[in-house]
N, C-alpha and C positions, 0 to 999 in steps of 0.2 A: 397321263396316259390315255384318257378318254379323248383328248384332242387329236392325238396321233392315230388312234383307231378309227375315229370319225373321218379324219382326213384320208385315210387309206380307203375306207369304204366309199367315200364320195368320189374319189379319183377312179376307183376300180369300176364305177358305173360306166365311164367313158371307154374302158377297154373290154374287149370281148373275152369270154371264157375259152373260146375255141383257139387252140394253139397256133393254127395257120393264120387265122385272122389277127391274132395278137402279134405275130411276126410281121405281117403286112403293116399293121398300125405302127409298130416300133420302127420299121424301116422308113416309113413315111415321116415320122417324127424326126428321125436322124437325119434323112435327106433335107428335111425343111431347115433344121438347124444349120446344116453345112451351107445351104444356099444363102440363108440370112447372113452367115458369117462372111461368105465371099463378097456379097453385095456391100456389106458394111465396110469390109476391109478395102475393097476397091474404091469405095466412096472416100473414105479417109485418105488413101493413098494418092488418088487423083487431085483431091483438094489441096494436098501439100506439093504437088508436082507442077501445077499449071494454074494460071489465072484465066485461061480461055473457058468461058462459060459453055460454049458449044461442044468442046472436047470433053469437058467434065460430064455434061449430060449424055453425050454418046457413050462414054465409057461405062458410066453407071447403068444405062439401058442395056448395053451389050451384055454386061455380066448378069443382069437381072433376067434378060430374055433367054440367054444361053448359058445356064449357070457355070458348068464346068469348062466347056469349050470357050465360052465367052471370057472367062477368067484367064484362061491360057492365052487367048488372043489379046486380052487387055495387057498381060505381062509383056507381049511383043511390041505393042504400039505405044505404051506409056513413055513419057519422057524419062531420060535416064537418071537425071538428077532432080532434086527438089528445088524449089525457088530459093529457099535459104542457102543451099549449097552453091547455086549460081551467083547469088549476091555475094557470098564469101569469096568465091573465085574472082569475081570482078574487083572487089576490094584489095585482094592480095595482088592482082595484076597491077592496079594503080600504085600500090605500095612499092612493088618491084620496080616499076618505071620511075617513080620518084627517087628511089635509091640509086638506080643506075644513072639518072641525070646528075644527082649530087656527086657521084663517084666520077663521072666525066668531067664535072666542073672542077673538082679538086685536082685532077690530073693536069689541067690547063693552067 
């Protein structure tokens, strides 16, 4: 119990006793958490969607510089499929072409 009370006392040093200042501090912390989440999400997502280093850097900086608007713009400009989805689609296309060729050979 002593640890918990000392932790609360140490953390409360950083927050104001004035309710209006505490509200601003809480909103700032909340906004910072949202911005960090958006930047990390966009970073993870763009790394999965393209191998282009310039596009990756541009998208990460866009979301970091303009947090909410930049994230919405990122959603508009990002590639529609991930690289693994594109590879899977290419493999399926090759497989279908091979099956069509075998089917045509059997008919002859």
